[in-house]
C-alpha positions as CSV (number, residue, x, y, z in Angstrom):
1,M,92.2,122.2,111.9
2,R,91.5,119.7,114.7
3,L,89.2,116.9,113.5
4,T,86.9,114.3,115.0
5,V,87.1,111.2,112.9
6,L,85.1,108.0,113.3
7,N,86.8,104.9,111.9
8,V,84.3,102.0,111.3
9,A,85.6,98.5,111.2
10,Y,84.1,95.4,109.6
11,P,81.7,94.2,112.3
12,F,83.2,90.7,112.6
13,A,86.9,91.5,112.8
14,H,89.0,92.8,115.7
15,V,91.0,96.0,115.4
16,G,94.4,96.4,117.0
17,Q,98.1,95.7,116.6
18,D,97.5,91.9,116.6
19,A,94.6,92.1,114.0
20,I,94.5,89.3,111.4
21,G,93.1,91.3,108.4
22,G,94.9,94.0,106.5
23,A,92.0,96.4,106.6
24,E,91.9,96.2,110.4
25,Q,95.6,96.7,110.6
26,V,95.4,99.8,108.4
27,L,92.5,101.2,110.5
28,S,94.6,100.6,113.7
29,Q,97.6,102.5,112.3
30,V,95.5,105.4,110.9
31,E,93.5,105.9,114.1
32,S,96.8,105.9,116.1
33,A,98.2,108.6,113.8
34,L,95.1,110.7,114.5
35,V,95.8,110.5,118.2
36,E,99.5,111.3,117.7
37,A,98.6,114.3,115.6
38,G,96.2,115.7,118.3
39,H,92.9,114.9,116.6
40,E,89.9,113.1,118.2
41,S,90.0,109.4,117.1
42,L,86.8,107.4,117.6
43,V,86.6,103.8,116.5
44,L,83.5,101.6,116.1
45,A,84.7,98.0,116.2
46,C,83.8,94.7,117.9
47,K,84.3,94.1,121.6
48,G,87.9,93.1,122.4
49,S,89.5,95.5,119.9
50,K,92.4,97.6,121.1
51,T,92.7,101.3,120.0
52,K,94.6,104.4,120.9
53,G,91.5,106.6,120.5
54,R,88.1,106.1,122.0
55,L,86.6,102.7,121.3
56,F,82.8,102.2,120.9
57,P,82.5,98.4,121.0
58,T,79.9,96.5,119.1
59,S,78.7,93.0,120.0
60,K,81.3,90.2,119.6
61,C,80.1,87.5,117.3
62,S,80.6,84.0,118.8
63,E,78.2,82.2,116.4
64,P,78.3,81.2,112.7
65,I,78.0,84.3,110.6
66,T,74.6,83.9,108.8
67,D,72.5,86.4,107.0
68,E,70.4,86.8,110.1
69,V,73.5,87.5,112.2
70,R,74.8,90.0,109.6
71,Q,71.4,91.9,109.7
72,K,71.6,92.1,113.5
73,H,75.1,93.6,113.5
74,W,74.3,96.0,110.7
75,R,71.3,97.4,112.7
76,E,73.6,97.8,115.7
77,C,76.2,99.6,113.7
78,T,73.6,101.9,112.1
79,I,72.2,102.9,115.5
80,K,75.7,103.5,117.1
81,I,77.0,105.5,114.2
82,R,74.0,107.8,114.4
83,E,74.4,108.3,118.1
84,I,78.2,108.8,117.9
85,C,77.9,111.4,115.1
86,L,75.3,113.4,117.1
87,E,77.1,113.3,120.4
88,W,80.6,113.9,119.2
89,Q,79.9,116.2,116.2
90,V,81.9,113.9,113.9
91,D,83.6,115.6,111.0
92,L,84.1,112.5,108.9
93,V,83.3,108.8,109.0
94,H,85.9,106.5,107.5
95,Y,84.7,103.0,106.5
96,H,86.9,99.9,106.1
97,G,84.4,97.0,105.8
98,I,83.1,95.3,102.7
99,D,79.5,95.8,103.9
100,F,79.9,99.6,104.6
101,Y,76.8,100.5,102.6
102,E,74.6,98.7,105.1
103,Y,75.4,101.3,107.8
104,L,76.3,104.6,106.1
105,P,75.2,107.7,108.0
106,Q,71.6,108.5,107.4
107,D,72.3,112.2,107.1
108,D,74.9,113.9,104.9
109,T,77.9,113.5,107.3
110,P,81.0,113.1,105.1
111,A,82.0,109.5,104.5
112,L,85.3,108.1,103.1
113,V,85.4,104.5,102.0
114,T,88.6,102.6,101.6
115,L,88.2,99.7,99.1
116,H,90.4,97.1,100.8
117,L,89.1,94.3,98.7
118,P,88.7,93.5,94.9
119,P,86.2,96.0,93.4
120,S,84.1,93.1,92.0
121,W,83.3,92.0,95.5
122,Y,81.2,95.2,96.1
123,P,77.8,95.8,94.6
124,A,78.4,97.9,91.5
125,A,75.5,100.2,92.3
126,I,76.9,101.0,95.7
127,L,80.2,102.1,94.3
128,R,78.3,104.8,92.4
129,T,76.0,105.8,95.2
130,P,74.1,109.1,94.8
131,R,74.6,109.7,98.6
132,P,76.2,113.2,99.0
133,N,79.6,113.7,100.6
134,T,80.7,110.1,99.9
135,W,84.1,109.3,98.5
136,F,86.0,106.2,97.6
137,H,89.7,105.4,97.1
138,C,91.8,102.3,96.3
139,V,95.0,101.0,98.0
140,S,96.9,100.2,94.8
141,R,97.0,101.3,91.2
142,S,96.2,97.8,89.9
143,Q,93.0,97.9,92.0
144,M,92.1,101.3,90.7
145,E,92.4,100.0,87.1
146,Q,89.6,97.6,88.0
147,C,87.2,100.6,88.7
148,P,86.6,102.1,85.2
149,G,84.2,105.0,85.2
150,M,84.3,105.5,89.0
151,H,85.2,109.0,90.3
152,L,87.9,108.0,92.9
153,L,90.2,109.9,95.1
154,P,94.0,109.3,94.7
155,V,95.4,105.9,95.6
156,I,96.7,105.7,99.2
157,E,99.1,102.7,99.3
158,N,99.5,100.7,102.4
159,G,102.6,101.0,104.6
160,V,104.1,98.9,107.4
161,S,105.7,99.7,110.7
162,E,109.4,100.3,110.9
163,F,109.4,97.8,113.7
164,F,109.6,94.9,111.2
165,G,113.0,96.2,109.9
166,Q,114.6,96.8,113.3
167,K,116.1,93.4,113.7
168,M,117.4,90.8,111.3
169,F,117.0,87.1,112.3
170,R,119.0,84.1,111.4
171,K,117.2,82.2,108.7
172,C,115.6,78.8,109.3
173,L,114.6,76.1,106.8
174,Y,110.8,76.7,106.9
175,A,108.5,78.7,104.6
176,I,105.5,80.5,106.0
177,C,101.9,81.5,105.1
178,L,100.0,84.1,107.1
179,G,96.4,85.3,106.9
180,R,92.8,84.4,107.0
181,I,92.3,80.7,106.3
182,C,89.8,80.8,103.5
183,P,89.4,79.4,99.9
184,E,90.6,82.5,98.0
185,K,94.0,82.6,99.8
186,G,94.9,79.2,98.3
187,F,97.0,78.0,101.3
188,H,96.4,74.4,100.3
189,L,98.5,75.2,97.2
190,A,101.2,76.5,99.3
191,A,101.3,73.3,101.3
192,D,101.5,71.3,98.0
193,A,104.3,73.6,96.6
194,A,106.3,73.5,99.8
195,R,106.0,69.7,99.9
196,Q,107.2,69.4,96.3
197,A,110.1,71.7,97.2
198,G,111.0,69.6,100.2
199,V,110.6,72.6,102.5
200,P,108.5,72.5,105.7
201,L,105.6,75.0,105.9
202,I,104.3,77.0,108.8
203,L,100.7,78.1,108.4
204,A,99.5,80.9,110.7
205,G,96.1,82.6,110.8
206,A,92.6,82.4,111.9
207,V,89.5,80.5,110.6
208,F,86.6,82.9,110.8
209,P,83.1,81.5,111.6
210,Y,81.9,81.4,108.1
211,Q,80.8,77.9,107.0
212,A,82.8,78.1,103.7
213,H,86.0,79.0,105.7
214,Q,85.5,76.2,108.2
215,D,84.7,73.7,105.4
216,Y,87.9,74.8,103.5
217,F,90.0,74.2,106.6
218,D,88.5,70.8,107.3
219,N,88.5,69.6,103.6
220,E,91.7,71.2,102.2
221,I,94.0,72.2,105.0
222,R,93.6,69.7,107.8
223,P,94.3,66.7,105.4
224,R,97.6,68.3,104.4
225,L,98.9,68.9,108.0
226,G,101.7,66.7,109.3
227,P,105.4,66.9,110.3
228,D,106.2,69.0,107.2
229,C,103.1,71.3,107.4
230,R,102.1,72.8,110.8
231,F,99.1,75.0,111.6
232,I,99.9,77.3,114.6
233,G,96.7,79.4,114.6
234,P,96.6,83.2,114.9
235,I,99.8,85.0,116.0
236,G,100.3,88.5,117.4
237,F,102.4,91.4,116.2
238,R,105.7,90.5,117.8
239,Q,105.2,86.8,117.1
240,K,104.6,87.6,113.5
241,H,107.9,89.6,113.4
242,R,109.9,86.6,114.7
243,W,108.1,84.0,112.5
244,L,108.5,86.1,109.3
245,G,112.0,87.2,110.1
246,R,113.3,83.6,110.5
247,A,111.4,82.1,107.5
248,R,113.3,81.3,104.2
249,C,110.3,82.9,102.4
250,L,106.7,84.0,102.6
251,I,104.3,82.1,100.2
252,L,101.3,84.0,98.8
253,P,99.3,81.6,96.6
254,S,96.3,83.9,96.3
255,L,93.6,82.9,93.8
256,V,92.0,86.3,93.6
257,P,93.5,89.7,92.6
258,E,95.1,91.0,95.7
259,T,94.5,94.7,96.1
260,S,97.6,95.0,98.2
261,S,99.5,92.7,100.7
262,L,100.5,94.0,104.1
263,V,102.1,90.7,105.0
264,A,104.2,90.7,101.8
265,M,105.5,94.2,102.8
266,E,106.1,93.1,106.4
267,A,108.0,90.0,105.1
268,L,110.3,92.2,102.9
269,A,110.8,94.6,105.8
270,C,112.1,91.6,107.8
271,G,114.5,90.7,105.0
272,T,112.3,87.7,103.9
273,P,111.7,87.2,100.2
274,V,108.2,86.5,98.9
275,V,107.0,83.8,96.5
276,A,103.6,84.6,95.0
277,F,101.3,84.0,92.1
278,T,101.0,86.9,89.7
279,T,97.6,88.2,91.0
280,G,96.5,91.8,91.4
281,A,99.0,94.1,93.1
282,L,101.6,91.4,93.9
283,P,103.7,92.0,90.8
284,S,104.0,95.7,91.9
285,I,105.2,94.7,95.4
286,I,107.6,91.9,94.5
287,D,110.7,92.6,92.3
288,H,111.0,89.3,90.5
289,G,114.5,87.8,91.0
290,K,115.5,90.4,93.6
291,T,113.0,90.5,96.5
292,G,111.2,87.3,95.6
293,F,109.7,85.3,92.7
294,L,106.4,85.5,90.8
295,A,105.0,82.1,89.8
296,R,102.4,81.2,87.2
297,D,101.6,77.7,88.5
298,L,102.4,75.2,91.2
299,P,105.6,73.8,89.7
300,E,107.0,77.3,89.3
301,M,106.1,78.1,92.9
302,A,107.9,74.9,94.1
303,A,111.0,75.8,92.1
304,A,110.9,79.3,93.5
305,I,110.7,78.1,97.1
306,R,113.8,76.0,96.5
307,K,115.9,78.9,95.1
308,V,114.9,81.8,97.4
309,T,118.1,81.3,99.4
310,Q,119.9,82.9,96.4
311,L,118.3,86.3,97.1
312,D,119.8,88.9,99.4
313,P,117.8,89.6,102.5
314,Q,119.2,93.1,102.7
315,A,117.8,93.9,99.2
316,C,114.3,92.9,100.5
317,R,114.8,95.1,103.5
318,R,115.9,98.1,101.5
319,A,113.0,97.8,99.1
320,A,110.5,97.8,102.0
321,Q,112.2,100.8,103.7
322,T,112.1,102.8,100.4
323,R,108.6,101.9,99.1
324,F,106.3,100.9,102.0
325,S,106.5,103.7,104.5
326,L,103.9,103.7,107.2
327,Q,104.5,107.4,107.9
328,R,103.7,108.2,104.2
329,M,100.5,106.2,104.4
330,C,99.3,107.9,107.6
331,T,100.2,111.4,106.3
332,C,98.2,110.8,103.2
333,Y,95.1,109.7,105.2
334,L,95.3,112.7,107.5
335,E,95.7,115.1,104.6
336,C,92.8,113.4,102.9
337,Y,90.6,113.9,106.0
338,Q,91.5,117.6,106.1
339,M,90.8,118.1,102.4
340,L,87.4,116.4,102.5
341,V,86.2,118.2,105.7
342,R,87.3,121.6,104.3
343,Q,85.5,120.7,101.1
344,T,82.2,119.9,102.7
345,R,82.3,123.0,104.9
346,R,82.3,125.2,101.8
347,P,79.1,126.4,100.1
348,L,80.2,124.9,96.7
349,K,80.9,121.2,97.4
350,K,82.7,120.2,94.3
351,L,85.9,118.1,94.4
352,E,87.4,119.9,91.4
353,S,88.7,122.6,93.7
354,K,92.2,124.0,94.2
355,T,92.3,122.0,97.5
356,R,91.8,118.8,95.7
357,V,94.2,119.6,92.9
358,D,96.9,120.5,95.5
359,W,96.3,117.3,97.3
360,L,96.4,115.3,94.1
361,N,99.8,116.8,93.2
362,A,101.2,116.1,96.6
363,C,100.1,112.5,96.5
364,S,101.6,112.0,93.1
365,Q,105.0,113.2,94.3
366,R,105.3,110.8,97.2
């Protein structure tokens, strides 16, 4: 069955191979898989995004993100989604943004919501919306455990491109942090831990135009910069491969329960071990003592940074190849789309059908 699927991004983040956020990277990979499989891929994302399918650009935000700015972008998304669904006879809308509920379809068009962020960050009432034909799923089992009482589809775990494992680089001295520069990522702690370990740190990422993010950079990151701690700004897909591949380790000092971590998976695929706090899904991604180290506090993190050279890069690479398959992720999403669309086209629209049971069994065997 050929589908027309509209993927909707968070309004303030670019989509594409060089995207900063994990949700935007997943969207990019899934919509590319739709095109490769012969489906119609439509994407609603901010101007400047790069897609394989047809892009419907929304206004680019070049000002501080205030409540008024959010409202303006939500109205634009609502209007464009309605127009796209009518003109293109969309079979399913797939949402990736934390504010998805502000621009859900106003009719009963099927909607799938991927919860990329901690469940507590979403309004509880929204996650139990009475809207028909609306489904949710998580990206890790640890995240799913934080959703008691919710009727969720099976977990679809993230996967990373085989490109990251194609070339092994000679290791350098530096450690690296990658991602959005914001308080919950705890990158200031990575700077402190690396300095305690006597290891230079490279910090790469973007500071989004939220006041809290900009204040965090100015107050916590900028004072820590120097010869042993460099900020290089956002980097693209191929640059990320080289920086990750040459690093002695990736540091993930997240202060919130990570639902997944694409950058950790990418690092392992490059043969680079990961040093992280024991938050959220990270203990399920990192094999302590084999592909990285899990730390409970700053001194443990500094000690782990010093001893990562004892770990085998090939063990990291093999773990990524075995566990974090991009093909598996994309196959699961496309099967999910087919299952939901078939389900909503039937007179009896219950998920407890043979179709759903078959798909549940297939997912559990991957």
